[in-house]
C-alpha positions as CSV (number, residue, x, y, z in Angstrom):
1,M,-107.3,41.4,83.0
2,E,-104.9,40.4,80.4
3,K,-103.2,42.3,77.6
4,V,-105.4,40.6,75.0
5,E,-108.6,42.0,76.6
6,Y,-107.2,45.5,76.7
7,E,-106.4,45.2,73.0
8,W,-110.2,44.8,72.5
9,V,-110.7,48.1,74.3
10,K,-108.1,49.7,72.1
11,Q,-109.7,48.3,69.0
12,T,-113.1,49.7,69.9
13,R,-111.5,53.1,70.7
14,Q,-109.8,53.1,67.3
15,I,-113.1,52.6,65.5
16,L,-114.6,55.5,67.4
17,L,-111.6,57.8,66.7
18,E,-111.8,56.9,63.0
19,Q,-115.5,57.9,63.0
20,C,-114.6,61.1,64.8
21,R,-112.1,62.0,62.0
22,E,-115.1,62.1,59.6
23,L,-117.0,64.6,61.7
24,N,-116.7,68.3,60.9
25,K,-115.2,70.4,63.6
26,D,-118.6,71.9,64.6
27,D,-120.0,68.4,65.2
28,F,-116.9,67.2,67.0
29,T,-117.0,70.2,69.4
30,K,-120.8,70.7,69.6
31,E,-121.8,71.3,73.2
32,F,-124.7,69.2,74.6
33,A,-126.6,69.8,77.8
34,F,-125.2,66.7,79.5
35,G,-122.0,64.9,80.2
36,F,-118.8,66.6,79.2
37,Q,-120.5,69.0,76.7
38,S,-118.9,67.6,73.5
39,I,-117.5,64.5,71.9
40,R,-114.0,66.0,72.0
41,N,-114.3,66.8,75.7
42,S,-115.7,63.4,76.5
43,L,-112.8,61.6,74.8
44,V,-110.3,63.8,76.7
45,H,-112.1,63.1,79.9
46,V,-112.0,59.3,79.3
47,A,-108.2,59.4,78.6
48,G,-107.7,61.6,81.6
49,C,-109.1,58.9,83.8
50,Y,-106.3,56.5,82.8
51,H,-103.7,59.3,83.3
52,A,-105.0,60.2,86.7
53,W,-105.7,56.8,88.2
54,L,-103.0,54.7,86.6
55,G,-100.3,57.2,85.6
56,S,-100.5,59.3,88.7
57,F,-102.0,57.2,91.5
58,V,-100.7,53.7,90.7
59,L,-97.4,54.5,88.9
60,S,-96.6,57.9,90.4
61,E,-95.3,59.0,87.0
62,T,-97.1,62.4,87.0
63,S,-98.5,64.7,89.6
64,S,-100.6,66.7,87.1
65,P,-102.3,64.1,84.9
66,L,-105.2,66.2,83.7
67,I,-105.2,68.6,80.7
68,T,-106.4,72.2,81.1
69,K,-109.5,73.5,79.3
70,E,-107.4,75.8,77.3
71,I,-105.4,72.9,75.8
72,I,-108.5,70.8,75.4
73,N,-110.2,73.5,73.4
74,N,-107.4,73.3,70.8
75,M,-107.2,69.5,70.6
76,Q,-107.9,67.6,67.4
77,V,-108.5,63.8,67.0
78,D,-104.8,63.2,66.5
79,D,-104.0,65.0,69.7
80,I,-106.6,62.9,71.6
81,Q,-105.2,59.7,70.0
82,R,-101.7,60.6,71.3
83,Y,-103.2,61.2,74.8
84,F,-104.8,57.8,74.6
85,Q,-101.5,56.3,73.5
86,E,-99.8,57.7,76.6
87,A,-102.7,56.1,78.6
88,D,-102.0,52.8,76.9
89,R,-98.4,52.9,78.1
90,Y,-99.7,53.4,81.6
91,V,-101.9,50.3,81.2
92,E,-99.0,48.3,79.9
93,K,-96.8,49.3,82.8
94,V,-99.5,48.5,85.4
95,L,-100.0,45.1,83.8
96,E,-96.3,44.4,83.8
97,Q,-95.2,45.9,87.1
98,F,-98.1,44.8,89.3
99,T,-98.6,41.3,88.1
100,D,-97.8,39.9,91.6
101,K,-99.3,42.9,93.4
102,F,-102.5,43.5,91.5
103,D,-104.6,43.3,94.6
104,E,-102.4,45.1,97.1
105,L,-103.8,48.4,98.4
106,I,-102.1,51.6,97.5
107,E,-102.8,54.3,100.1
108,K,-102.1,57.9,99.3
109,E,-103.6,61.3,98.5
110,L,-104.6,62.2,95.0
111,A,-101.8,64.4,93.4
112,W,-104.3,66.2,91.2
113,R,-106.8,67.1,94.0
114,V,-105.8,69.2,96.9
115,N,-106.9,67.8,100.3
116,S,-108.4,64.7,98.8
117,G,-107.6,62.7,101.9
118,I,-106.1,59.2,101.8
119,V,-107.5,57.0,99.0
120,R,-107.1,53.2,99.3
121,K,-107.4,51.3,96.0
122,T,-105.7,48.4,94.3
123,P,-104.1,48.5,90.8
124,R,-106.8,46.0,89.8
125,Q,-109.6,48.2,91.0
126,L,-108.2,51.2,89.2
127,L,-107.5,49.4,85.9
128,I,-111.1,48.0,85.9
129,H,-112.5,51.4,86.9
130,S,-110.6,53.1,84.0
131,I,-111.8,50.6,81.5
132,T,-115.5,50.5,82.6
133,H,-115.5,54.3,82.8
134,H,-114.1,54.4,79.2
135,L,-116.8,52.1,77.9
136,Y,-119.5,53.8,79.8
137,H,-118.7,57.1,78.1
138,Y,-118.8,55.4,74.7
139,L,-122.4,54.6,75.4
140,I,-123.3,58.3,75.7
141,I,-121.1,59.7,72.9
């Protein structure tokens, strides 16, 4: 994974966020019977994956990477865009700091899940997971 490929991910996300800006609030927050209930909640969930796996697990920059439901319920598209921008900074740091260690295992418990047990993943696995998770959810939005 190179920075240029991640720029493509960011471009597709920007298109989706721009489309979301045109939705009325009821459509943006309308709950469905599957997935994460609404477009808003799905977007926050996708960004949260980057925060958890890259920001917390790989970089150890946060021990509470996920946003509470109370905060999510008040988020607008601009708030979600800022949450993604923070996620983008995590991606940039992983690409810079782990260039020579992209395939070295990191072994530790998940800071955001009590008694998770030891998880063994490489920065490459978690970056690819975050991106494929991101694009998967775009298919169901």
